N, C-alpha and C positions, 0 to 999 in steps of 0.2 A: 084221233091223237091230239088235235088242237084243243079239244074240250078237256081232255085229261090234263094237259099242261095248264090250261086256264084254271081248272079246278084246284090243281096243286098250288098254283100261284095264289089263288084266293084263300086257300087253307093256310098257307104260309103267312100271308098278310094278316089273317085273323089271329094266328098264334102270336105274331109279333105285336099286334095291337093288344092282345090279352096280356102279354108279358109287360108291355109298357104300362098298362093300367095297374098291374100288380106292383110294378116297381114304383109307380107314382103313389100307390096306397102305402107301400113300405116307407117311402120318403116322407109322406104326410104323417104317418105314425111316429117316425123317428123325430121329426120336427116338433110334434106335439109333446113327445117325451122330453126332448131337450128344453122346450119352453117351460114345462112343469118343473124340471130340475132347476132351471135358472130362477124360477119363482121361489122355490124352496130355499135356494142359496141366498136369495135376497132376504127372505124371512129370517134365516139363521144369522145373517150379518146384522140385521136390525135388532134381533134379540141379543146378540153379543154386545152391540153398542149400548143397548139399554142396561144390560148387566154390568158393563164397565162403568157407566154413569152411576148406577146404584151403588156399586162397590166403592167408587170415589166418594159418594155422599156418605156412605156408612163409615168410611175411613175418617172423613172430616168430623163426623159426629163422635166417633170413638176418640179422636184426638182432643176434641173439645171436652169430652167427659173426663179424660185423663188430666187435661190441664186444670179443669175445675176441681177435681179431687186433689190434685197436687196443691193448688192454692188453698183449699180448705185445710189440708193437713198442715201446710206451712203456717197458716193463720193460727191453728190450734197449738202448734209448737211454739209460735211466738207468744201466744197467750200464756202457755205454761212457763215459758222463760220469764215473762214479765211477773207472773205470779211468784216464781221462785225468787226473783230479785226483790219483790215487795216483801215476801216473807223473811228474807235475809235482812233487809233493812229494818223490819220490825224487830227482829231478834237482836240486832245490833243496838237499836234504840233502847230495848229493854235492858240489855247488859250495861249500856252507858247509864241508864237511870238507876240501876241497882248499885253501881259502883260510885255514885256521887254521894 
């Protein structure tokens, strides 16, 4: 009877040890999965920061292009205005010359 109790105690101990090893393996797998997810989260955050920086740079470039186009159109309109003023002055001078 003593031996049976010892055998049962030994088997119980082995099953507990086996369960602990399985639990430890599950914990290790879970930790590895969490670490991998954290690494991917860091990568996503870095990519988002890069995308934001690129979007800001693109916005600055677009604004500069708009400002340049606006300045060019304004210069063209100023030149047309000056041309109209010059043409009007020439016509007035012609009228004055014909009336004298």
